[in-house]
C-alpha positions in Angstrom: 97.1 75.0 117.4 96.3 76.6 114.1 98.7 78.0 111.5 98.8 81.5 110.3 100.6 83.3 107.5 101.8 86.9 108.1 102.5 88.9 104.9 104.7 91.9 105.2 104.0 95.0 103.1 105.5 98.4 103.0 108.2 99.4 105.5 111.6 100.6 104.4 114.7 99.1 102.9 118.4 99.6 103.6 118.5 102.7 101.3 115.8 104.4 103.3 117.8 104.5 106.6 120.1 107.3 107.7 123.0 104.9 108.0 124.0 101.3 107.6 124.2 101.1 111.4 120.5 102.1 111.6 119.6 99.4 109.1 121.6 96.9 111.1 119.8 97.9 114.3 116.4 97.4 112.5 117.4 94.0 111.2 118.5 93.0 114.7 114.9 93.7 115.9 113.7 91.3 113.2 116.1 88.6 114.4 115.0 89.1 118.1 111.3 89.0 117.2 111.6 85.8 115.1 114.0 84.3 117.6 111.5 84.7 120.4 108.8 83.0 118.3 111.2 80.2 117.6 112.0 79.8 121.3 108.2 79.6 122.0 107.8 76.9 119.3 105.5 79.1 117.2 107.8 79.9 114.2 107.2 77.6 111.2 109.3 79.6 108.7 110.0 83.0 107.4 111.8 84.5 104.4 112.1 87.9 102.7 111.0 88.1 99.0 112.9 89.7 96.1 111.2 92.7 94.5 111.3 91.1 91.0 109.4 88.1 89.8 107.1 86.7 87.1 103.3 86.5 87.0 101.4 83.6 85.4 97.8 84.6 84.3 94.7 82.8 83.2 93.9 79.7 81.2 96.5 80.7 78.6 99.1 80.7 81.3 100.6 83.9 80.0 103.9 84.7 81.7 104.8 88.4 82.2 107.2 90.4 84.3 105.9 91.5 87.6 104.4 92.1 90.1 104.2 95.8 89.4 102.5 97.8 92.1 103.1 100.6 94.6 105.8 99.8 97.1 103.4 99.7 100.1 101.3 97.1 98.3 104.2 94.7 97.4 104.6 91.7 99.6 108.2 92.0 100.9 108.3 88.8 102.9 106.3 86.3 105.0 106.3 84.4 108.3 104.3 81.3 109.0 103.5 80.7 112.7 101.4 78.7 115.0 98.9 80.3 117.4 96.0 79.1 119.5 93.6 81.7 118.0 93.3 84.5 115.6 93.7 86.9 118.5 97.0 85.3 119.4 98.2 85.5 115.8 97.2 89.2 115.8 99.2 89.7 119.0 102.2 88.0 117.4 101.9 90.3 114.4 101.8 93.4 116.6 105.4 92.8 117.6 106.6 92.9 113.9 109.4 95.5 113.4 107.8 96.6 110.1 105.2 98.3 112.1 107.9 100.9 113.2 107.2 102.5 109.9 104.1 104.5 109.1 103.5 102.5 105.8 104.3 99.1 107.4 101.6 96.5 107.1 101.2 93.0 108.4 98.4 91.0 106.8 97.4 88.0 109.0 95.7 85.1 107.3 94.7 81.7 108.8 96.0 78.8 106.8 93.1 76.5 106.0 93.5 72.8 106.2 93.4 71.1 102.8 90.9 68.3 102.9 91.6 65.6 100.4 
């Protein structure tokens, strides 16, 4: 089995929902989706990311505030999973609740094995 990283971009936050109850229902869908992956032995780990952070750039290792980008481009979280193929990883990603929103994006990347 190979490992894949799913990066979540866009979607909506708690302030974008009509009510706290609607946000809670949306979050419950995330828990169910990730719970089913865990039951299938495919979930490696997953976490949301804070919107703020720091960026280290170049050979001078210059540290600045960031990342600054449009909301739909910002990585809001990730999920690492196991799948037998890229197609299976894409199938897993298609169940992601972020895709309920027009601007929701799941980027699927295969994790390469580091050869040392």
